[in-house]
C-alpha positions in Angstrom: 45.3 -17.7 8.4 41.7 -17.1 9.5 42.4 -13.4 10.1 44.0 -12.9 6.8 40.9 -14.6 5.2 38.5 -12.2 6.7 40.7 -9.3 5.9 40.8 -10.2 2.3 37.0 -10.7 2.2 36.5 -7.4 4.0 38.8 -5.6 1.5 37.1 -7.0 -1.4 33.5 -6.2 -0.1 34.4 -3.1 1.8 31.7 -0.8 0.1 28.9 -3.5 0.6 29.9 -3.8 4.3 29.8 -0.2 5.0 26.4 0.2 3.0 25.0 -2.8 5.0 26.0 -1.3 8.3 24.4 2.0 7.7 21.4 0.4 6.1 21.2 -1.7 9.2 21.2 1.3 11.4 18.5 3.0 9.3 16.2 -0.1 9.2 16.4 -0.7 12.9 16.0 3.1 13.5 12.7 3.0 11.6 11.5 -0.5 12.5 12.8 -0.3 16.0 10.4 2.4 16.9 7.4 0.5 15.5 8.5 -2.5 17.3 8.9 -0.4 20.5 5.2 0.7 20.0 4.3 -2.8 19.7 6.0 -3.7 23.0 4.4 -0.9 24.8 1.0 -2.0 23.4 1.6 -5.6 24.5 2.6 -4.4 28.0 0.2 -1.6 28.6 -3.0 -2.8 26.7 -5.5 -5.6 27.7 -5.1 -8.7 25.5 -8.4 -7.7 23.7 -7.4 -4.0 23.0 -4.0 -5.4 21.8 -5.8 -7.7 19.3 -7.9 -4.7 18.2 -4.6 -2.7 17.6 -3.1 -5.4 15.5 -6.4 -6.0 13.6 -6.6 -2.2 12.8 -3.0 -2.1 11.6 -3.7 -5.1 9.5 -6.6 -3.2 7.7 -4.6 0.0 7.4 -1.5 -1.6 5.9 -3.7 -3.5 3.5 -5.1 0.0 2.4 -1.6 1.4 2.3 -0.7 -1.2 -0.5 -3.2 0.6 -2.6 -1.9 4.0 -1.6 1.6 3.0 -2.8 0.8 0.2 -5.1 4.5 -0.5 -5.7 5.5 3.1 -6.6 8.1 3.3 -3.9 9.9 0.0 -4.8 9.7 0.8 -8.6 11.2 4.3 -8.0 14.1 2.7 -6.2 14.8 0.4 -9.1 14.6 3.4 -11.6 16.6 5.7 -9.4 19.5 3.0 -9.5 19.2 2.5 -13.1 19.0 6.0 -14.1 21.9 7.0 -11.9 23.9 4.7 -13.9 22.8 5.4 -17.4 20.5 8.6 -17.5 21.2 11.5 -14.9 18.6 13.8 -16.5 15.8 11.3 -16.0 17.0 10.9 -12.5 16.2 14.4 -11.4 12.6 14.0 -12.5 11.8 10.9 -10.6 11.0 12.3 -7.1 8.3 14.8 -8.2 6.5 12.5 -10.6 6.5 9.5 -8.2 5.2 11.8 -5.4 2.3 13.0 -7.7 1.2 9.4 -8.3 1.4 8.5 -4.6 -0.5 11.5 -3.4 -3.3 10.9 -6.1 -3.6 7.2 -5.0 -3.8 8.3 -1.3 -6.6 10.8 -2.0 -8.5 8.0 -3.8 -8.1 5.5 -1.1 -8.9 7.8 1.7 -12.2 8.9 0.0 -13.2 5.3 -0.3 -12.5 4.6 3.2 -14.5 7.6 4.5 -17.4 6.7 2.2 -17.5 2.9 2.7 -15.3 2.0 5.7 -18.1 2.0 8.2 -20.2 -0.5 6.3 -17.4 -3.3 6.7 -15.5 -2.1 9.9 -18.7 -1.1 11.8 -17.8 -0.4 15.4 -14.0 -0.6 14.6 -14.2 2.1 11.8 -13.5 5.0 14.2 -10.0 3.5 15.1 -9.1 3.4 11.5 -9.6 7.2 11.2 -6.8 7.7 13.8 -4.3 6.2 11.4 -5.7 7.4 8.2 -2.8 10.0 7.5 -0.6 6.8 7.2 -2.2 6.3 3.8 -0.2 9.2 2.6 2.7 9.2 5.1 3.8 5.6 4.9 4.0 5.5 1.2 5.9 8.8 1.0 8.4 7.7 3.5 8.9 4.5 1.5 9.3 6.6 -1.6 12.2 8.8 -0.2 13.7 5.7 1.4 13.8 4.2 -2.1 15.3 7.3 -3.5 18.1 7.5 -0.9 18.8 3.7 -1.4 18.8 4.0 -5.0 21.5 6.8 -4.8 23.4 4.7 -2.3 22.9 7.4 0.5 22.7 4.8 3.3 24.6 6.9 5.7 22.3 9.9 5.6 19.2 7.6 5.5 20.5 5.8 8.8 21.2 9.1 10.6 17.7 10.5 9.9 15.9 7.2 10.9 17.8 6.9 14.1 17.5 10.4 15.1 13.7 10.5 14.3 13.2 7.2 16.1 15.1 8.3 19.3 13.2 11.6 19.4 9.9 9.8 19.0 10.3 7.3 21.9 9.2 9.9 24.4 5.9 11.0 22.9 5.2 7.3 22.0 5.4 6.0 25.6 3.4 9.0 26.7 0.6 8.5 24.3 0.4 4.7 24.9 0.5 4.8 28.5 -2.0 7.9 28.9 -4.3 7.1 26.0 -4.1 3.4 25.4 -5.2 2.0 22.2 -6.0 5.4 20.7 -2.7 6.7 21.8 -0.9 3.8 20.3 -2.7 4.4 16.9 -1.9 8.2 16.9 1.8 7.3 17.7 2.0 5.5 14.3 0.8 8.5 12.4 3.0 11.0 14.2 6.1 9.0 13.8 5.6 8.7 10.1 4.8 12.3 9.8 8.0 13.4 11.5 10.1 11.0 9.5 8.6 12.2 6.1 9.3 15.9 7.0 12.9 15.2 7.9 13.6 13.2 4.7 12.0 15.7 2.4 13.8 18.6 4.1 17.3 16.7 3.9 16.9 15.7 0.3 16.2 19.2 -0.7 14.5 20.8 -3.7 13.2 18.6 -6.4 12.6 19.2 -10.2 8.9 20.0 -10.3 8.2 19.1 -13.9 5.7 16.5 -15.0 7.1 13.8 -17.2 4.1 11.7 -18.6 6.4 9.1 -20.2 8.3 8.6 -17.0 5.1 8.4 -14.9 3.8 5.7 -17.3 7.0 3.9 -17.0 7.0 3.9 -13.1 3.2 3.0 -13.0 3.7 0.1 -15.7 6.4 -1.5 -13.3 4.8 -0.6 -10.1 1.5 -2.2 -11.0 3.2 -5.5 -11.1 4.7 -4.8 -7.7 1.5 -3.6 -6.4 -0.4 -6.8 -7.4 2.4 -8.8 -6.0 2.1 -7.0 -2.6 -1.7 -7.6 -2.6 -1.1 -11.3 -3.3 1.7 -11.4 -0.6 -0.7 -9.7 1.9 -3.3 -12.5 1.0 -1.1 -15.2 2.3 0.4 -13.3 5.4 -1.6 -10.5 6.9 -4.9 -11.4 5.5 -4.8 -14.2 8.2 -5.4 -11.4 10.9 -8.4 -10.0 9.3 -9.9 -13.5 8.9 -9.2 -14.3 12.4 -11.0 -10.9 13.4 -13.9 -12.0 11.2 -14.2 -15.2 13.2 -13.8 -13.0 16.4 -10.5 -14.6 17.5 -9.3 -11.2 18.9 -7.1 -12.4 21.7 -5.5 -15.0 19.4 -4.6 -12.1 16.8 -2.3 -10.9 19.6 -0.7 -14.3 20.0 -0.2 -14.5 16.2 1.1 -11.1 15.8 3.7 -11.5 18.5 5.3 -14.3 16.6 5.0 -12.6 13.4 6.6 -9.5 14.8 9.4 -11.5 16.1 10.1 -13.1 12.7 9.9 -9.8 11.1 12.7 -8.4 13.4 14.7 -11.6 12.8 14.3 -11.2 9.0 15.4 -7.5 9.0 19.2 -8.2 8.5 18.5 -10.2 5.3 16.1 -7.4 4.0 18.9 -4.9 4.8 21.5 -6.9 3.0 19.2 -7.3 0.0 18.5 -3.7 -0.4 22.2 -3.0 -0.2 23.0 -5.6 -2.9 20.1 -4.5 -5.2 21.6 -1.3 -6.8 24.7 -3.5 -8.0 22.5 -6.1 -9.4 20.4 -3.5 -11.2 23.5 -2.2 -12.8 24.8 -5.5 -14.0 21.4 -6.4 -15.5 21.1 -3.0 -17.1 24.6 -3.5 -18.6 23.3 -7.0 -19.8 25.9 -8.8 -17.9 23.5 -11.7 -17.2 26.2 -14.3 -16.5 27.3 -12.1 -13.5 23.8 -11.8 -12.4 23.1 -15.5 -12.7 26.4 -16.3 -10.7 25.5 -14.0 -7.9 22.0 -15.4 -7.8 23.3 -19.0 -7.1 25.7 -17.7 -4.6 23.0 -15.8 -2.7 20.7 -18.7 -2.8 23.2 -21.1 -1.3 24.4 -18.8 1.5 20.8 -17.6 2.4 19.6 -21.2 2.5 22.5 -22.3 4.7 22.1 -19.3 7.0 18.3 -19.8 7.3 18.8 -23.5 8.5 21.4 -22.6 11.1 19.5 -19.6 12.4 16.4 -21.7 12.7 18.2 -24.2 15.0 19.5 -21.6 17.1 16.2 -19.6 17.4 14.4 -22.9 18.5 16.3 -22.7 21.6 16.6 -19.0 22.2 13.0 -17.5 21.4 10.8 -19.3 23.9 12.6 -17.8 26.9 12.6 -14.4 25.3 8.9 -14.6 24.7 8.6 -15.4 28.6 11.0 -12.5 29.6 9.4 -9.8 27.4 5.8 -11.0 26.7 5.1 -13.0 29.9 1.3 -12.7 29.6 1.5 -14.2 26.2 3.9 -17.1 27.1 1.2 -19.7 26.7 1.0 -23.0 24.7 -0.9 -21.4 21.8 1.8 -18.8 21.3 4.7 -21.3 21.5 2.8 -23.7 19.1 2.6 -20.8 16.5 6.3 -20.1 17.0 7.4 -23.6 16.3 5.2 -24.0 13.2 6.3 -20.8 11.6 9.9 -21.7 12.4 9.8 -24.4 9.8 9.6 -21.9 6.9 12.1 -19.4 8.2 14.8 -20.6 5.8 12.3 -20.2 2.9 11.5 -16.7 4.2 15.1 -15.5 4.2 15.8 -16.9 0.8 12.7 -15.2 -0.5 13.8 -11.9 0.9 17.3 -11.9 -0.6 16.1 -13.2 -4.0 13.1 -11.1 -4.4 14.5 -7.8 -3.2 18.0 -7.9 -4.5 17.4 -9.8 -7.7 13.7 -10.2 -9.1 12.6 -6.6 -8.2 15.9 -5.1 -8.9 16.1 -6.4 -12.3 12.6 -5.6 -13.3 11.3 -9.3 -13.0 8.9 -8.8 -10.1 6.1 -10.4 -12.3 7.5 -13.7 -11.3 6.6 -13.2 -7.7 3.2 -12.0 -9.0 2.5 -15.2 -11.0 3.3 -17.4 -8.0 1.8 -15.2 -5.2 -1.7 -14.8 -6.8 -2.7 -18.5 -6.6 -1.0 -18.8 -3.3 -2.7 -15.7 -1.8 -6.1 -17.0 -3.1 -5.4 -20.6 -1.9 -4.4 -19.1 1.6 -7.7 -17.4 2.1 -9.7 -20.5 1.1 -7.7 -22.7 3.2 -8.0 -20.3 6.2 -11.7 -20.6 6.3 -11.4 -24.4 5.8 -8.7 -25.1 8.3 -10.3 -22.6 10.8 -13.5 -24.9 10.7 -11.7 -28.0 11.3 -8.6 -26.9 13.6 -9.7 -23.5 15.1 -7.5 -20.4 15.0 -4.3 -22.5 14.4 -5.7 -23.4 11.1 -4.5 -20.0 9.6 -0.7 -21.2 10.5 -1.2 -24.4 8.7 -2.5 -22.6 5.6 0.5 -20.2 5.7 3.1 -23.2 5.9 1.5 -24.6 2.7 1.0 -21.6 0.6 4.3 -19.9 1.4 6.4 -22.9 0.5 4.6 -23.3 -2.8 4.9 -19.6 -3.7 8.5 -19.1 -2.9 9.7 -22.5 -4.5 7.8 -21.7 -7.7 9.1 -18.1 -7.8 12.8 -19.1 -7.4 12.4 -21.8 -10.1 10.9 -19.4 -12.7 13.4 -16.7 -12.0 16.3 -19.0 -12.4 15.0 -20.2 -15.8 14.7 -16.7 -17.0 18.5 -16.0 -15.8 19.6 -19.2 -17.5 18.0 -18.3 -20.9 19.3 -14.7 -20.8 22.8 -16.1 -20.0 22.8 -18.6 -23.0 21.5 -16.0 -25.3 24.7 -13.9 -24.9 27.0 -16.9 -25.1 
């Protein structure tokens, strides 16, 4: 009976299952190499250099937000939408999106070169080693979004895994031979290789400027971009603030735990991106009752999964930290892990709902409305809590702000779906 049940479920969701498997392979191919660099750095660098490495990446990924500003995510949404209702517009998306990203990258790069040394001081030189990522990371995300929107998950997976496997050799060599600088260069080289392969495989694009299309993409991407900044404020901004207070070693402890949760969260991110094109299609066809039904279903299952997973990880993760990051198996790291574990179910729900529903249906502004106050509050609380509790204060702040932002966002999005469903009845 149980076997028949699973066979029936598999037959019903066969396409999603295959898409999920290929998307999983692609994500782990891309994220796996960055995690591998992270492990090499944790093992081969001193705790201080490891802290500097994470601090520089936190700064660079903040700049990348402005170099992309939601273009890649918006592109994914419009690729899926135009693939369903307007094939002519679909062919114009890659070139016009690419123009916007390159333009933003030039502006951000010039600002970094002109003013970066004023703020970063002695750490400015390290940012220059990863400056190419201001172009490469957004472009890789752009093509990732295009492939996803077209449901070319298999191709995307093969490309990411192949590039990742090839990159392992030069990554280990650079980190082991050149330390911190080698680790930073490895990031840029990996993204360069990935972008080249994605562009070559996709083939020629229609090089025609469509100002109306560009305005459409920019309009929606602006919402996503501001949301990304707000999200950064109550996540990665903690690292920059810790660096401001010279908690360099503690940055390493914090990032090890953060990286573990990022890897744990990947399957839900993969599933969300696989579900997104279908949700976009239903929403574009104004089948809001179906979107609402799937929202409630995804909310229930992701919540239950998050709670069960949290219980299992409470037992499993500490021994794994001791095994792979022995030097960092200290009370501070374990305390950070246990505290952040409390919001794991919320993070899983947020990933599923935001990626497969809110962003996919053009309602990313709900995230923005909740994340902006949460992000500002997080920065304020970081400074206050660090004063009273030391470096662990940033974790307390994250717990408060994340719970507030995600709960508010889900409620607002549900109210919108409920109204749309009633209007059609």
